ZAMARGU-4260 file (C-alpha; in steps of 0.2 Angstrom, whole numbers, plus 5000, padded with zeros to 4 digits):
<rodrens>
0) 5312/5668/5503 | 5326/5680/5498 | 5341/5668/5506 | 5349/5662/5487 | 5353/5679/5484
5) 5360/5686/5499 | 5371/5669/5500 | 5379/5672/5482 | 5383/5690/5488 | 5401/5684/5489
10) 5403/5668/5483 | 5420/5661/5485 | 5423/5673/5500 | 5409/5666/5510 | 5407/5675/5527
15) 5423/5684/5528 | 5428/5701/5519 | 5448/5694/5519 | 5454/5689/5503 | 5442/5696/5490
20) 5455/5696/5478 | 5451/5676/5477 | 5435/5683/5470 | 5435/5678/5448 | 5429/5686/5435
25) 5412/5677/5435 | 5409/5679/5455 | 5410/5697/5452 | 5398/5697/5437 | 5387/5686/5446
30) 5388/5697/5462 | 5384/5713/5454 | 5369/5704/5446 | 5360/5696/5461 | 5364/5708/5475
35) 5364/5723/5461 | 5380/5729/5471 | 5393/5736/5456 | 5405/5739/5468 | 5419/5752/5466
40) 5437/5748/5469 | 5443/5741/5486 | 5447/5755/5500 | 5459/5764/5497 | 5475/5755/5494
45) 5466/5738/5495 | 5465/5731/5478 | 5478/5725/5467 | 5487/5735/5456 | 5500/5736/5443
50) 5517/5746/5443 | 5514/5766/5443 | 5514/5780/5450 | 5500/5785/5463 | 5495/5799/5474
55) 5488/5796/5492 | 5482/5810/5506 | 5492/5807/5523 | 5480/5820/5532 | 5460/5819/5534
60) 5451/5832/5543 | 5433/5828/5547 | 5419/5838/5553 | 5401/5835/5559 | 5385/5842/5554
65) 5377/5850/5568 | 5359/5848/5565 | 5352/5856/5580 | 5364/5872/5577 | 5361/5871/5557
70) 5380/5870/5554 | 5397/5861/5552 | 5405/5859/5569 | 5420/5870/5575 | 5433/5857/5578
75) 5438/5840/5569 | 5445/5824/5571 | 5461/5824/5563 | 5468/5808/5557 | 5486/5807/5549
80) 5494/5793/5542 | 5514/5786/5536 | 5516/5776/5523 | 5530/5765/5514 | 5541/5767/5500
85) 5524/5760/5489 | 5512/5771/5497 | 5507/5754/5510 | 5498/5765/5526 | 5509/5759/5541
90) 5501/5769/5553 | 5489/5779/5559 | 5485/5794/5573 | 5466/5804/5577 | 5467/5817/5588
95) 5455/5831/5592 | 5459/5846/5583 | 5455/5857/5596 | 5464/5852/5611 | 5477/5840/5601
100) 5470/5824/5613 | 5477/5809/5605 | 5460/5799/5602 | 5466/5782/5593 | 5482/5775/5586
105) 5487/5760/5574 | 5502/5751/5567 | 5503/5737/5552 | 5519/5728/5550 | 5521/5718/5533
110) 5527/5702/5526 | 5542/5704/5514 | 5528/5700/5500 | 5522/5717/5506 | 5506/5708/5514
115) 5499/5712/5532 | 5505/5702/5546 | 5500/5711/5560 | 5489/5724/5566 | 5488/5734/5583
120) 5473/5746/5589 | 5477/5756/5605 | 5467/5768/5612 | 5473/5784/5624 | 5466/5783/5641
125) 5472/5801/5647 | 5487/5798/5652 | 5494/5782/5640 | 5490/5771/5626 | 5481/5757/5629
130) 5479/5741/5620 | 5463/5737/5611 | 5462/5724/5597 | 5475/5717/5586 | 5475/5705/5570
135) 5488/5693/5564 | 5488/5685/5545 | 5497/5671/5539 | 5498/5666/5518 | 5499/5651/5510
140) 5515/5645/5499 | 5504/5654/5483 | 5504/5671/5493 | 5485/5668/5497 | 5478/5672/5515
145) 5478/5657/5524 | 5472/5663/5543 | 5465/5679/5551 | 5466/5677/5571 | 5457/5693/5579
150) 5461/5695/5598 | 5457/5708/5611 | 5464/5716/5625 | 5454/5711/5640 | 5462/5711/5659
155) 5480/5717/5653 | 5483/5702/5643 | 5479/5699/5623 | 5463/5685/5622 | 5458/5676/5609
160) 5440/5681/5599 | 5439/5674/5583 | 5449/5667/5568 | 5446/5664/5547 | 5454/5651/5541
165) 5454/5647/5521 | 5463/5631/5510 | 5465/5631/5490 | 5469/5617/5480 | 5483/5617/5467
170) 5475/5631/5455 | 5472/5644/5469 | 5453/5640/5471 | 5448/5644/5488 | 5441/5625/5494
175) 5437/5630/5510 | 5432/5644/5522 | 5430/5640/5541 | 5425/5651/5555 | 5428/5650/5574
180) 5424/5657/5588 | 5436/5655/5605 | 5425/5647/5619 | 5432/5641/5635 | 5450/5641/5628
185) 5447/5631/5613 | 5440/5635/5596 | 5424/5632/5593 | 5419/5630/5572 | 5403/5641/5569
190) 5404/5641/5550 | 5413/5625/5537 | 5408/5631/5519 | 5417/5619/5506 | 5418/5624/5487
195) 5419/5612/5472 | 5426/5617/5456 | 5424/5611/5437 | 5440/5608/5426 | 5438/5625/5419
200) 5440/5633/5437 | 5422/5637/5438 | 5413/5635/5454 | 5400/5624/5455 | 5395/5621/5471
205) 5396/5628/5489 | 5390/5619/5505 | 5388/5627/5520 | 5389/5619/5537 | 5384/5628/5553
210) 5377/5622/5571 | 5363/5618/5580 | 5358/5623/5599 | 5370/5612/5606 | 5383/5616/5595
215) 5384/5600/5585 | 5388/5602/5565 | 5372/5602/5556 | 5372/5604/5537 | 5361/5620/5530
220) 5362/5623/5512 | 5371/5620/5495 | 5373/5629/5480 | 5374/5622/5462 | 5379/5631/5449
225) 5379/5629/5429 | 5387/5638/5415 | 5385/5640/5396 | 5399/5631/5386 | 5416/5634/5393
230) 5413/5652/5398 | 5409/5662/5414 | 5392/5664/5409 | 5380/5658/5421 | 5366/5647/5417
235) 5356/5643/5432 | 5360/5643/5450 | 5351/5632/5461 | 5349/5635/5480 | 5343/5621/5491
240) 5340/5617/5508 | 5345/5603/5522 | 5327/5596/5530 | 5335/5579/5531 | 5339/5576/5513
245) 5341/5590/5500 | 5324/5600/5495 | 5322/5614/5483 | 5320/5631/5488 | 5325/5644/5474
250) 5334/5645/5457 | 5342/5658/5445 | 5337/5657/5427 | 5337/5664/5411 | 5352/5673/5414
255) 5357/5686/5399 | 5373/5694/5397 | 5380/5710/5386 | 5395/5712/5373 | 5406/5715/5388
260) 5399/5699/5398 | 5391/5711/5411 | 5374/5702/5418 | 5358/5711/5411 | 5345/5700/5415
265) 5341/5686/5425 | 5324/5679/5434 | 5321/5668/5451 | 5310/5656/5454 | 5304/5647/5471
270) 5299/5629/5474 | 5283/5629/5481 | 5284/5609/5484 | 5280/5602/5468 | 5284/5614/5454
275) 5294/5629/5452 | 5284/5648/5451 | 5290/5663/5445 | 5296/5676/5459 | 5307/5689/5453
280) 5316/5695/5439 | 5330/5708/5439 | 5335/5719/5424 | 5353/5729/5424 | 5357/5744/5414
285) 5374/5752/5413 | 5380/5771/5410 | 5390/5771/5393 | 5403/5784/5403 | 5406/5779/5418
290) 5403/5766/5429 | 5386/5771/5435 | 5372/5758/5434 | 5354/5754/5437 | 5344/5737/5445
295) 5327/5734/5442 | 5316/5722/5451 | 5299/5717/5444 | 5290/5702/5455 | 5278/5690/5447
300) 5261/5695/5453 | 5241/5691/5447 | 5251/5683/5430 | 5259/5696/5427 | 5277/5706/5431
305) 5275/5722/5439 | 5288/5735/5446 | 5294/5731/5464 | 5311/5741/5467 | 5325/5748/5458
310) 5345/5752/5464 | 5356/5765/5456 | 5375/5764/5459 | 5383/5780/5456 | 5400/5786/5450
315) 5409/5799/5443 | 5420/5801/5428 | 5437/5796/5440 | 5426/5782/5444 | 5424/5789/5462
320) 5408/5782/5470 | 5395/5796/5472 | 5381/5788/5482 | 5366/5774/5480 | 5346/5779/5477
325) 5335/5763/5481 | 5316/5766/5478 | 5301/5755/5478 | 5287/5754/5466 | 5269/5762/5476
330) 5254/5765/5468 | 5259/5766/5451 | 5275/5780/5455 | 5291/5776/5462 | 5293/5781/5480
335) 5313/5786/5487 | 5318/5772/5500 | 5335/5776/5503 | 5349/5784/5497 | 5364/5794/5499
340) 5378/5804/5490 | 5393/5813/5490 | 5397/5830/5484 | 5417/5829/5477 | 5430/5843/5477
345) 5447/5841/5467 | 5462/5850/5464 | 5471/5852/5447 | 5478/5835/5448 | 5462/5827/5450
350) 5465/5823/5469 | 5450/5823/5478 | 5452/5837/5491 | 5433/5838/5500 | 5420/5826/5502
355) 5403/5829/5509 | 5393/5815/5514 | 5373/5819/5514 | 5358/5809/5518 | 5340/5811/5516
360) 5330/5819/5530 | 5313/5827/5533 | 5297/5821/5526 | 5298/5823/5510 | 5316/5819/5511
365) 5328/5829/5507 | 5346/5829/5505 | 5356/5835/5522 | 5374/5837/5526 | 5382/5823/5536
370) 5401/5823/5536 | 5414/5836/5527 | 5430/5827/5526 | 5446/5838/5518 | 5463/5829/5512
375) 5479/5834/5511 | 5497/5831/5514 | 5497/5822/5495 | 5510/5813/5493 | 5518/5805/5475
380) 5522/5787/5476 | 5528/5774/5463 | 5521/5757/5464 | 5531/5739/5458 | 5515/5730/5456
385) 5505/5724/5472 | 5502/5705/5477 | 5483/5698/5480 | 5482/5700/5498 | 5493/5713/5503
390) 5484/5728/5514 | 5468/5722/5510 | 5452/5729/5520 | 5449/5718/5538 | 5430/5719/5540
395) 5422/5707/5550 | 5404/5703/5560 | 5404/5693/5576 | 5396/5684/5580 | 5391/5677/5563
400) 5379/5670/5562 | 5371/5677/5578 | 5357/5668/5589 | 5353/5684/5596 | 5352/5694/5584
405) 5367/5705/5590 | 5384/5708/5580 | 5399/5719/5581 | 5404/5724/5566 | 5424/5730/5565
410) 5432/5738/5548 | 5450/5742/5550 | 5463/5751/5537 | 5449/5765/5534 | 5453/5782/5527
415) 5437/5792/5533 | 5422/5792/5538 | 5410/5776/5533 | 5392/5776/5531 | 5384/5759/5537
420) 5366/5750/5531 | 5358/5736/5535 | 5346/5727/5523 | 5336/5715/5525 | 5330/5703/5513
425) 5320/5713/5501 | 5333/5727/5500 | 5324/5738/5514 | 5335/5749/5523 | 5334/5744/5543
430) 5347/5753/5550 | 5359/5766/5546 | 5374/5775/5554 | 5389/5787/5551 | 5405/5779/5558
435) 5421/5789/5560 | 5435/5779/5560 | 5448/5782/5572 | 5464/5776/5569 | 5458/5767/5554
440) 5447/5758/5563 | 5428/5759/5565 | 5414/5748/5575 | 5395/5747/5577 | 5387/5736/5588
445) 5372/5731/5577 | 5355/5727/5583 | 5344/5716/5574 | 5333/5709/5589 | 5316/5712/5585
450) 5321/5707/5567 | 5316/5689/5560 | 5329/5674/5557 | 5337/5675/5540 | 5352/5685/5531
455) 5355/5703/5530 | 5364/5713/5521 | 5379/5726/5529 | 5386/5740/5515 | 5400/5750/5523
460) 5400/5765/5512 | 5418/5771/5512 | 5427/5786/5504 | 5433/5774/5489 | 5421/5759/5487
465) 5408/5751/5496 | 5411/5735/5504 | 5395/5722/5508 | 5395/5710/5521 | 5381/5697/5525
470) 5374/5693/5543 | 5365/5679/5547 | 5352/5678/5560 | 5348/5662/5568
</rodrens>
């Protein structure tokens, strides 16, 4: 059972990608160890930043690789941005380079604190702009994200789709996350996650309530966390499922950290009904010069540890994401399972001016071109510092959990092609799709109908980093 590993991938942010800034340092470290996802900074302008001088591209030209012709396409999609004085994206327009025909456009409005207030996406129907999707954001008195509501344009009117609600304690800890769907004219809760903290503001418990087949609330799982002393280093993580009473399922123990408090080792055990049994262990190593890292997982078999899989996250000296390589241990050797890589070109001021994304094709697999994006019209901005929650990426999976295995992935405020990968509980790649944002937004219809019930990870590799979402199939 791997649900523990997946569930804890975003401790403190539950089923939503909104408000990733609420992750504390220890949550990030634990996420990196358990999920093997040492992530790059948030997309484009999304993360908090101190006062600084920054440069952003306002024009993106994206070409696709034509496999049958073995060459790049002649025409590109062109996306152009307008920005605020501090570099926030305020609007975007995507057109066809050959015909100049508009495709999509979007607009943001901001609060006085520089946080997103609304987002509206429109699509060109051939003669006029047609509404498609809009989001509404609200914040509490601490400036923390409170509610995010999604609406779709249906039958010439805006119709509620879903909303996420967060609450916090006086220390700004996220104490509750509720995800609701609009059903029959009322909001229906799908997910209700509660969090508890100790006096050091460390999360000590997460409890999730879902729905049964009749829509009634039912306990699903809880996670209990223990720490060493007063620091952020974990000593154990216990995962229990509700079976009329809380029952042990899995636990992670024997955590080891390096001098920089980065996780380097942990072991996972499974409960066999009467005792704990060794199952897996993970070792993490870090490149001393870059943000690159490698996670190696071993499985306990026949009284000994044997290699199982390893994943490498690669970054250059500027901190830019270069790709991920995943391998399985087969017949005494490492066999490539999934990978991608980006080839970057820079100008004299170290701006990325071209990104070529390559993925494996053929057998044996070799890198092959997929997309090529040129960045231009750079503009320099002087920032005064960003507030938590300002211009964060909105990435959602709906419905989540999914009773059928079908779900729609929506991501906004993107500035280039996105590689989306679905992984199962064992880290195996199930699906891969390159999404080409139109007016900064992208959608993907996921189909896990033929996959078993459980938790799945959806990795979105953007031009500035990786976003990871969880999808539960009931």
